[in-house]
N, C-alpha and C positions, 0 to 999 in steps of 0.2 A: 627659274621661276621663283618669285618670292613667296614665302609662306605667309599666308594671311593669318594674322593673330586675332582670335576672337576674344572679345571681352564681354563679361556679363554686364547687363545694364545696371546702372546705379539704382539701389533700392529706393523706392518712392518714399519720400518723407511725408509723414502724415501727422496731423495734430493728435493730441492726447487730452481727453477730458477726464478730470478727477471729480466724480460726483460728490464725494465726501467733503472735499475742500472747495468744491464748486469753482475749479480753476481750469482754464483752457491753456494748454501749452503747445508751442510749435518751435522746432529747432532749438530747444533748450531755453526758449524765451516765454515768459508769462504773457499771454495775449490778453486774457480777460479773467478777472476774478468777480464772481457774482456775489457781491456783499449784501445786496438787497435781494428781496425774494426772486424777482426775474424768472418766474416759473416758465414762461414761454421760451426764453433763451436756454434755460436748463433742459427743457424737453427736447429742443433742437439739438443741443450738444450731445445729449444722451442717445438720440436716434442716430446721429452720425457715428458715435463711438460704437454702438451696437452693430452698425453695418460696416465697420472697418474703414470709416472715413472715405466711402465712395465719393467721387467728385460731385455727383448729383443724386439726390434721394427724393422720394415722394414726400409731400407735405406731412410732417408727423404730428401736426397740431390738431387737437380735438375741436369739433365745431363749438362756436360760442354763440349762445342765443342772442339774436338781434344784431349780429355782426356778419357782414358779407365775408365769406371765406376767401374771396379773391382780394380782399383788403387786409385780412388778418396776417397772412404770411408776409406781404410786402412791408407792413409796419414792423414786424419782427425782424426782417432783414435790415431795415434802417437802424434798429436798435443794436443788432449784432455788429454792425460796422461802426457804430458810434464809439468814439474815444479809444480806438485802436487802429493801427496801420500795418498790421502784420499779415492778416488774412482778409480777403475780400469775399463776402457772401453775396450771392445774387439769386434772382428768381428765374425760373424757367416754366414753360407750359402754362402761361396765363394764370399764374398764382397757384399752381398745383405741385410745383417742385422747387427745391432749393439746392444750391450748389455752393462750392467754395473753391478758392484758388489762393496761392500765396501772392502777396503784394511784392513785386520785384523792384 
């Protein structure tokens, strides 16, 4: 009988957000640099970083007066995906959650 060799799973690769330089990195590649204020994107990246880059998290954005919360996060997701093709951000739960995945 052959001995089955067990291997440990490959460690999950996760992004890294540097809030001081306002840079998002993944697999050694700069994904996005927030050179303009981009406070909403900054808040989202910080929330993912604080939660260990879980694949899906609850909407971390504070309510904005006069703006439907179900439209606020989808607009932020559009902006996160703009001008980068390394990570794909997506919505879940009718505008109440946000997730990410690598673009393969």
